[in-house]
N, C-alpha and C positions, 0 to 999 in steps of 0.2 A: 980375395975375401978380406973384408975389413977387420982390423984387429980390435978387440974389445979392451976398454980401459979397466984398470983394476977397480973393483967395487961396484961396477955397473951390472945390473941384472938385465938379461935379455939383450938381443942384438941392437947395435946402434941404429940400424935402419928403421927401428920402431920409434925413434925419437924424431919429432917434426923438425924440419930444417929451420935454422935461425933461432932455435929455442934450446940452448945448452942445458944439459941435465945438471941438477943440483943435488947435494947430499940430502938424503932423507933419513928418517928414523931408522935405527938399526944398521946404519952404514949403507943403506941402499940408496940408489940414485932415482930421482923422479923428475919429471918435466914440470916446470912451474905451471899452475892453473889446472893441474890434473890431480885427482885423488888417487891414492895408491889403488892399483887394480884397473887403471885406465877409465874410471867413471862407471864401470859396469855395475858397481854396487848401488848406484843411485836409481837404477831402473826398477828393481823390486820395490823400493821405498815409495817411489812416485806412483806405481801401480796400486800399491796398498792404500795410499791416501785417496786415490781416485775412487777405488772401490768403496771405501768408507763413506765418501761423500754421496755416491750413488745410493748406497744403502740407506743413509739418512733421508735423502730425498724421497726414496721409495716408501719409507715408513710414514713420512708426512702425508704423501699422496693417499696411502691406504687409510690413514686416520680420517682424512678429510672425506673420502668416499664413504666411510662407515658413518660419518656424521651427516651425510646427505649432501656432500659436495661443498664447494666453496660458498660460504654464506655471504650474501650481500645485504647491506643495511636496507630495511624495508623502506620503500618509498611511500610517502604520504600523499594520497590523492588530494586534490583541492577540496577543501571542506565544503560539503553540501550544506543546505540550510533546511533540514527537515523540520526543525523547530519553527522557523519562520513560516514555512509553507503550512504547517499545521495550525499556526496561529491565524494565518490569513483564512484558511478553510473554516476554522471555528468561528471567526468573526462573520464570514459570509453566511454560514449556516444560522447563526444567531439572528442576523438581519432578516433572513428569509423566514425564520420561525416567527419573528415578530410581525412580519407582514401577514403571515398566515393566521396568526392569532387575531388580527384585525378582521379577517374574513369570518372566522369562527364566531366572533362576537355578534355578527349580523345574521348568522345562520339560524338562530333560534327565535328571531323576531316575530316570525309568523306562526310559531308553534301554538301559542295560546289561542290565536284567532282560528286556526285550523281545527283545534280540538272543539272549540265552541260551535264551529260550523257543523262538524260531524254530529255532535249531540243534537243540534237543532234539526238537521235533516232526519235523523233517526226518529225524532219525535214529531215529524211532519210539522215543523214550526212554520210561522207566518213569513219569515224573511228568507225564503229559499233562494230568491234571486241574489240577495246579498251573500248568501253562503257560496253560491256559484262563483261570484266575483272574488270572494276570499280565497277559494281554492285556486282559481286561475292566477291570482296575484302571487300566491305562494309558489306556484310552479314557475312563474316568470322570474321570481327572485332567486330560485335555485339555479335556473339557467344562467342568470347573471353571475352568480357566485362561481359557477363552473367555468365560465369564460375568464373571469379574473384569476381563478386558480390556474388555468392553463397558461396564463401570461404572468404568473407570479415571479418577480425578480428573485434570482438565486434559487429557483425551484429545484435545480439539479443537485444542490447541496443537501437537500432533505432526503430522508429515506424513501426510496421509490415505492416500496410496498405500502408505506403510510399514505403517500399521495394517491396511490391507486385505490386504496380502501375508501378514502374520503370521496374520491371521484365517483366510485360505484355507489356509495351511500347517497350522495346528492343527486345523481342521475335517477336512482330508483325513487327517491323522494319526489322529484319533479314529475315522474311518470305517475306515481300514486296520486299526487295532487290533481293532475290533469284528469285522471279517471274519476276522482271524487267530484270534480266540477261537472262532469257529464252526469254523474249520479244525481247531483242536486238539480240539474236541468231536467232530468227524467222525472223527478218527483214533483216538479211544479205542475205537471199536467194531471196529477191525481195521486196523492201520497196515501199509502196505507201502511200503518205501523207494523202490521203483521207480515207484510211482504217487502218492506222497504230494504231489507238487507239481502233480498233475493234478486235485486236489480243487477243485470249483467255488468254495468259499469262499476257498481260497488264491488262485486266479486272480482272484477279485473284488477281492482286496486290492491287486493290482498297480497298477491305475489310480489309486486314491487315494494310494498310496505315491508314485507319480510326481508327482502334483499337490502333495503335501506337499513334495517336494524342490524343485519349481519355486517354490512360495510362500516357502519358507524361504530359498532363494538370493536371491530378490528382496528379502526383508526384510533380510538381513544386509548387502546392498550399500548399503542406505539407513541402517541402524541404526549400523553401525560408525563412519562419519564423525561422526554425531551423538554417539555415545558418547565418542569421542575429544575432542570439543569440551567435554564436561562431565566428563571424567575418569571415565567409567563403563566397565564391562567390555565388551569386544567378543566376538562369537560367530561361530562357523562353523555351517553349516546342520545338521551332525550333532549339534550341542550343544543344539539347540532342537527 
């Protein structure tokens, strides 16, 4: 059995070889590089620090989850150009409305002549053949306007119900004028003021004439606000 040196606590075989003990506080001996107690006291301290770090990390994670998770800076999508698109659309609509205003200015050209022809036929006037030509010309002009309306540049930028109402109004007007032309032709063979309005062709013209009035009224309700927006002429139904 190895003999212990005076002042050394514990057996010598606990001291690592090649590392002689040195005097420590209180007259005890210790091995250089070791804390008293053989370093066992460091373990609880290290564990405590580690637990504290884990606790802090856990708190941060909980707070982030309560706030909806890790926030990332919002990404900005490439800027669209709604303003530019709106400007282009408005410009295209204004151009189309201006083109349509040109058609409307020609729409009422035959109205005065048609009214005069109706009055002349009702009174069994002398120029019934001329009245017939007046009605036929008015119907042909309506058909021409309808063709130009269907090919109007930028038509799709205008309100579809407005275009539909005008189309209905002009189609009905053309039909009514065609019926009146037949009426004038019928009366050339023997006109009687007391029976002139009983003619089948005249009676046939009444339905389309009412449809034309309805379509033109609907059109003007939608056209006039649009025309004011772009500084274009407004119209009443009897003008178109």
